[in-house]
N, C-alpha and C positions, 0 to 999 in steps of 0.2 A: 200349624199351618197348611193351609190347602194348596195344591199343586197349581190353582190358579195365582193365589198370592206369590207363590215362588215364581212363577213365571211374570210376576211384576203387575199383575192385574189388582185392580182396586174393586173387590166384590165383598158382598154381604149377604150371606144365607140368611133369609127372615127366619127360617127355622131355629138358627142358632143363636139368635138375639131375643133375648127373655122379654123386651117391650114389641118390637116387631111382630114376634110370631103371635101376640093377643090381637094383633089390627084386623078390621074387616077390610076387604080387598080394596075399597075405595080410600080408606084410610092410607093403606100400604102404599097404593098409588100416589096419593099427595105427598108422603115421604120421600118416594123416589123422586117425584117432580123437585121439591124442595131441594133435593140434595144433587140433582141433575143426574141421577142414575136411572139408566134402563131395566125392565125388569124381564127375568126368565121365570116362567110359569108354565105347568101341565095343565092350569084351569081356563083352557082357551074360553070355554063356555061363558063363564062368569066376565074374563077381564075382556073379551071381544066387545060383550055389552055395555061395560064401564068404558072402554076406549072409544066407541061410538058415541056414548053420551057426552064424553069429555070433548070429542071434537065437536059436535053439534054447540057445545056451550063456548066453542072458541078456545078452548084450553088446549095447551101442548103439553107432549112428555118427551123423555129422552129417547124411548124406543121400547120395545118390548121383543121379546124372543118367545113365540110360543112352541112348547116342548110337548111331542105326541107322546102321553102317558103309555101308549101302547110300545112305540119303539124304544122309551127309555123306561122300562117298567120297573117300579121301586123294587119288587120281588125279585128280578134277576139277579143272576150271580155277576153280570157284567156292569150293573149299577153300583155305585156311580162312576165308574169309571169311563164308561163308553159317553157317557152324557157331559162328562167333564172336558174328554177330547174334542168333543164337537163344539161345546162353547169356546175353548181355548181356540180354537180354528175359527169360529166366528168372531172371536174379539180381535183376532189376529188381522181379520180384514173388516173393518169397521165401515159401515155405511158412510157414504159421502154425504148424506143429508145431517144437520146436527140434531134434528127434531122429529118427532112423529113418524119414526120409522119402524116397520115391522118385519120381522123375520119368522118364517114357520120352520122350524125342525121335525119333520116329519120321518 
């Protein structure tokens, strides 16, 4: 059980799910939208494009957290502890708007 689960947050890591890990980014967003979940991603370039196209199409999402791959480098000895700590702080202070929010963790 992850630290975020132990803290009471309902989170899923796409990398740990055999179905989600195979999905294209657009499909992953579709699953998140269908489940009312926000997405945390280090892939700002692709997800920014996807989110903009979604907005132009009048579609909504539960939120996105863009994570800086420089600050939270997977090869760092502090990873994933530092990322989890910042995500926990972010989740403990959720946005007031119910949808279409974006946070940058740089």
